[in-house]
C-alpha positions as CSV (number, residue, x, y, z in Angstrom):
1,M,104.4,131.8,120.6
2,K,105.9,129.7,123.4
3,Q,104.7,126.1,123.6
4,V,103.1,125.2,127.0
5,K,105.1,122.3,128.6
6,H,102.2,120.8,130.6
7,W,98.6,120.7,129.2
8,Q,97.4,120.6,132.8
9,D,98.5,124.2,133.5
10,P,96.0,125.8,131.0
11,V,93.3,123.5,132.3
12,N,94.0,124.6,135.9
13,A,93.9,128.2,134.7
14,L,90.5,127.6,133.2
15,L,89.4,125.9,136.5
16,G,90.6,129.1,138.3
17,A,88.5,131.3,135.9
18,W,85.6,129.0,136.6
19,L,86.0,129.5,140.4
20,V,86.0,133.3,139.9
21,A,82.7,133.1,137.9
22,S,81.1,130.2,139.8
23,P,79.4,132.1,142.6
24,W,77.3,134.0,140.1
25,V,76.8,131.0,137.8
26,L,75.8,128.6,140.6
27,G,73.9,131.3,142.5
28,F,75.7,131.5,145.8
29,Q,77.0,135.1,145.3
30,S,74.9,136.2,148.3
31,M,76.8,133.9,150.6
32,L,79.7,136.3,151.0
33,V,82.2,134.0,152.7
34,A,81.7,131.2,150.1
35,A,81.9,133.7,147.2
36,A,85.0,135.5,148.6
37,V,86.9,132.3,149.3
38,T,86.0,130.7,146.0
39,T,86.9,133.9,144.0
40,A,90.2,134.4,145.9
41,V,91.3,130.8,145.3
42,G,90.3,131.1,141.7
43,A,92.3,134.2,141.2
44,L,95.4,132.7,142.9
45,L,95.0,129.6,140.7
46,V,94.8,131.6,137.5
47,A,97.9,133.5,138.5
48,S,100.0,130.4,139.5
49,S,98.9,128.6,136.3
50,I,99.8,131.4,134.1
51,E,103.2,131.6,135.8
52,A,103.6,127.8,135.4
53,M,102.9,128.1,131.6
54,Q,105.6,130.8,131.3
55,V,108.3,129.3,133.5
56,P,107.5,125.8,134.7
57,Q,108.8,125.0,138.2
58,A,107.8,122.4,140.7
59,W,106.9,124.9,143.4
60,E,104.1,126.3,141.2
61,E,102.6,122.8,141.0
62,W,102.9,122.3,144.8
63,L,101.1,125.7,145.2
64,D,98.3,124.3,143.0
65,V,98.2,121.2,145.2
66,M,97.8,123.3,148.3
67,L,95.2,125.5,146.6
68,G,93.2,122.4,145.6
69,I,93.4,120.9,149.1
70,G,92.6,124.2,150.7
71,L,89.6,124.7,148.4
72,M,88.3,121.2,149.4
73,L,88.7,122.1,153.1
74,A,87.3,125.6,152.8
75,P,83.6,124.8,153.2
76,V,84.2,123.2,156.6
77,L,86.9,125.7,157.7
78,F,84.8,128.8,156.7
79,G,81.4,127.4,157.6
80,F,79.7,127.2,154.2
81,N,79.4,123.5,154.0
82,A,75.6,123.8,154.2
83,V,75.5,125.8,150.9
84,T,75.3,122.8,148.6
85,P,76.4,124.4,145.3
86,A,79.4,126.0,147.0
87,L,80.3,122.8,148.7
88,Q,80.0,120.6,145.6
89,N,81.9,123.2,143.6
90,A,84.8,123.3,146.1
91,L,85.0,119.5,146.3
92,V,84.9,118.8,142.6
93,T,87.1,121.7,141.4
94,G,89.5,121.3,144.3
95,G,89.9,117.6,143.5
96,L,90.5,118.3,139.9
97,V,93.1,121.0,140.6
98,T,94.9,118.7,143.0
99,V,94.9,115.7,140.7
100,L,96.2,117.7,137.7
101,A,99.0,119.4,139.7
102,L,100.1,116.0,141.2
103,W,100.0,114.5,137.7
104,V,102.5,117.1,136.5
105,L,104.7,116.5,139.5
106,V,104.8,112.8,138.9
107,T,105.1,112.7,135.1
108,D,107.6,115.6,134.5
109,D,111.1,114.0,134.5
110,E,112.7,117.1,135.8
111,F,110.3,117.5,138.7
112,A,110.3,113.8,139.6
113,A,114.1,113.7,139.6
114,S,114.2,116.3,142.3
115,W,112.4,113.8,144.6
116,E,115.1,111.3,144.2
117,E,118.1,113.5,145.0
118,P,119.5,112.9,148.5
119,I,119.3,115.6,151.0
120,R,122.7,116.8,152.1
């Protein structure tokens, strides 16, 4: 079995799985926009995290950063910010995803070294 390079990737995969299940667990499954957005972001997060566990690359972490930020903005952009469980779920989970992905980008020597290379 291959060893996972970053412990944050399986955690983000679990957060993605949580997002897929959360509309039913938190009871906002009847708010279709909130449920669809949350489920879609969760599925994308699971897929990108599984890929990051197999072949770690910086772009996968940047995708997770974008998914986390997008999730935090989604309640306002898609109009479900009045649905408290969906709003809180998006803010907390999106924040965690973003922090974990940025953590990998900052602490991985290979990924951080690419920031320091001059653009030619």
